[in-house]
Residue, then its C-alpha position, 0 to 999 in steps of 0.5 A: x391388354x391394351x391398357x396403355x392405349x385403350x383402358x388408360x385412355x378410357x380411364x382418363x376420360x372417366x376422370x371427367x366426371x359425369x354430372x346430372x342436371x338434377x338428382x332424378x335425371x339419369x338421362x341428361x349427362x353433362x361433362x364437368x371440368x372436375x377431375x378425380x383426385x384429392x380435390x374431387x372426392x369431397x361430397x355425397x354428390x361426387x360419389x352419386x355422380x360417379x355411380x351414375x356415370x358408371x351406369x351411363x357408360x353402359x349406354x354406349x353404342x359400343x356396349x349395346x352392339x356387343x350385347x347383341x353381336x356377342x349374345x345373339x348374332x352367332x346363334x341361329x336367330x340372326x343373319x347379316x342383312x344381305x343389303x348391308x356391307x360389313x366385312x366384320x359381320x361376314x367373317x363372324x358368320x363364316x367363322x373367319x374370326x380374325x384377331x383384327x375384327x372390330x367386335x373383338x374389342x373389349x375396351x368398352x367393358x373394361x372402361x366400365x369396370x375401371x369406373x366401378x373400380x375408381x368409385x370403390x377405391x375412393x368412395x369410403x374416404x368421402x365419409x370423412x369429408x361429408x357427414x351427409x355421406x353415411x355408412x349406409x350411402x357408402x355401402x349402397x354405392x359399393x353394392x352398385x359398383x360390385x354388381x355392375x362390375x360383375x355383370x361386365x366380367x360375366x359378359x367378358x367371360x361368355x365372350x372370351x372365356x379367359x380374361x384379365x381380372x383386376x379390382x385396381x383402378x387406373x387413373x393416370x398414364x403413370x400406371x402400367x397395367x400388364x395383366x395376364x388372363x384368368x381362367x373362368x372358375x376364378x373370375x366367376x367365383x369373384x363375381x359370385x362373392x361380390x354379388x353375394x356381398x352386394x346383395x346385403x346393401x343394394x335396395x329392393x325393387x320399389x325402394x326408390x319410390x313409385x315410378x322412379x327409374x332407379x327401380x329398374x335402372x340400378x341394380x336392386x336386390x332382384x337384379x343382383x339375384x337374377x345375375x347370380x342365377x345366370x352365373x350359377x347356371x353358366x358355371x353349372x353347364x360348364x362343370x355339370x355341378x348339381x350344387x350350382x344348378x341348385x344355387x341357380x334355382x335358389x336365386x331364381x326363387x328369390x326373384x320370383x318371390x320378391x316380384x310376387x310380394x311387390x305385385x301383391x303389395x302394389x295392387x292391393x291384393x287381399x290376403x285371401x287373394x288367389x295365391x296359385x298365381x305367383x308370376x302375374x305375367x302381363x296379359x298376352x294381348x298387351x304384353x308385347x306393347x307393354x314390355x317392348x313398345x312402351x314410351x316409358x320402358x321399365x315394365x312391371x315384369x322387368x328387373x334391370x333395364x338400361x335407361x334411354x330417353x330418345x333425345x339425350x340418350x338414344x339407343x343407337x347401337x340397337x337402332x342401327x343393328x336392328x332397324x335402320x342405317x343412314x340418316x333417314x329417320x322418318x320411316x323404317x329403312x333397314x338394319x344391319x342384321x335381320x331375323x333368320x328364316x327360322x322365324x319365318x313359318x311354323x314347324x307344327x311337327x317339330x316337338x323340339x328346337x332341333x326343328x327347322x323353325x322356331x315356332x310350333x303354332x300360328x296361335x302364338x302371338x310372338x310369331x307375329x309380333x317379333x318380326x315383320x312379314x312372317x309367312x313367306x316360305x322363301x324369305x331367308x331374312x326378315x326385319x326385326x319388329x320386337x322393341x319397335x312396333x307398338x300397334x298391331x298386336x293380336x287381339x281377340x281369337x282370330x288367327x291372323x292370315x299368313x303375310x298380314x302387313x305390320x305397321x308401327x306407330x313409333x316414328x324412328x326419329x323419336x326412337x328410344x328403347x331401353x335395353x332389358x338385361x333381365x326380366x321375369x320370364x327369363x328368370x322363370x326359364x333359367x329355373x326351368x333349365x336348372x330343374x331339367x338338369x337336376x332330374x335323375x330320370x324321365x319320371x322325376x317330378x322336377x321335369x313336371x315342375x320345369x314343364x309348368x314354368x315353360x307352359x306358364x310362359x308359353x300360354x300367356x302368348x297363345x290366343x285364347x281359343x288355341x287348342x295346340x298348346x304345349x302338352x306334357x305328354x309330348x315331352x316324355x324324357x329329360x332330353x325332350x324337356x331340355x329341348x323344350x326349355x331351349x326352344x321356349x327361351x328362343x321364342x320368348x327372349x329372341x333378339x334380347x342378346x340371350x340366344x348364343x349364350x343359351x346355345x353355348x350352355x346347351x353345348x357345354x352340357x353335351x361336351x366331355x373334358x371341359x376344365x374351367x380351372x385351366x386356360x385354353x392357351x395352356x392346353x394342347x387339346x380341347x373338348x369337341x363341340x356338341x353335334x346337336x348344338x351345331x345342328x341348331x346353330x347352322x340351321x339358319x344358313x341357306x348354304x354354307x352350314x356344313x362348312x361352318x360346322x366343319x370349322x367349329x370343331x372344339x371349345x375355343x371356337x365358342x369364343x372370340x379371339x383377342x384383338x391383335x392390338x391388345x396382344x401387341x401391348x400386353x405381353x402377358x396375354x395369350x391368344x385364343x389358340x385356334x386363331x392365328x394372330x396374323x391375317x389368316x383366319x383360324x387353325x384347322 
């Protein structure tokens, strides 16, 4: 790992502590001339500033871009804008994953990890310096940093599989960090242990006070439980572990129950109020604008969001990838990536995600809301609309005509958009995915429970007069239900950095011989990729899909190569074995 150059440089940069203009203003960050050392860790404010500084580092465009490229671009939902020039994106699309590709860099995530480790190394001693920094304050700060560090490691495991793991802080150039990779079972277990510890100390949602950004901008108990559910679901898909699927459901239930209780308490619902609805999803007619178009972010359904204000902190990574390039900010120009043709027209005869199109009904509001200019059979790329448009969402019961024009009332020069890490429907569909995998037969009642969750998510987006809603009779087998959950996650969570990871989980469930206790470079052969997964991945290609399928033969192709510059300075790192560490693309 290139810690002598990248991580150490980041660590030294982290030495310049981020200060706050006020205790409630996360969004205006100013550097100070203080440094980390004996003269710094003296007060509660010092710790609070460092915790907030770690969160602010998650706002970097480097991290935001990787959340999208790592989590979505390789899937069926995104293509490079044909008008945009990018060799890195072209090579990713063609599975020519050179070790020199810029998106292989993991430095921004290790920078956040190091910030967390710095706080965890120093915060405890502040209790002896400042009586106002209590044990409770320390435990809360510790819980925050354990959680944020775990999220970063989870991103790295999903992007690279075998990654260096450390809890040591690196604060000076004198410290040499040469660390070998660790296999996924070890890294994921460290994350689970840290999150279970953190859950004892982080605050529940709402504890910061009504309207406070920290309720969604910091890790709360709901956010910790959502991340635990996600990690257990990932590990279960790799190992086919029933106990891990059960743990996923357990943590999903904790989130759902907590969200239900919070909603009832804050909406003055009487004890006799209807208890059959425990999700309280926002009405479909306003869900799009409330969750993605709001000027304030932090919708009621959200669990964890990175906080941007559009002035001091603008989501440049998302803005450039999805919405525009260049300096003109007054109107929509074009983004670097676009929605693929699978979002273009509905596939009413497709009962699962192996169909050519993402949607099965024109009565689905998301079909119209998520991209611009849907309805052209010929178009192979469409502008992403999700998270930018605030008007034009469907109202009433009239099915809109194909090709209806869409506008946005939010000027690009004022663009701000919180990045939603977790929200309630994501958790509901995680639970449904785990329930399907635990089903032992096509008659298992777990399939009925999973269908009910999918139906709840799907139904809120359907027009009120729609007759083509999901019906359990159309999904009769475990395989049908697995495809349904995957398809619904694609419809509900598109462009939110989820889809590639969803497809990798699906692929792992249909692979044999996966061993998460060994590193890829230590094996002589690897499990073959699922043909069904590759059929979904390649459906976005107008041409060249067969070549992509041919190249992606085995498990290592699911992951990025390690950047060559990291290999050059860390002799213990081993390259992803299907990629040459030279100018060629990959091994055949």
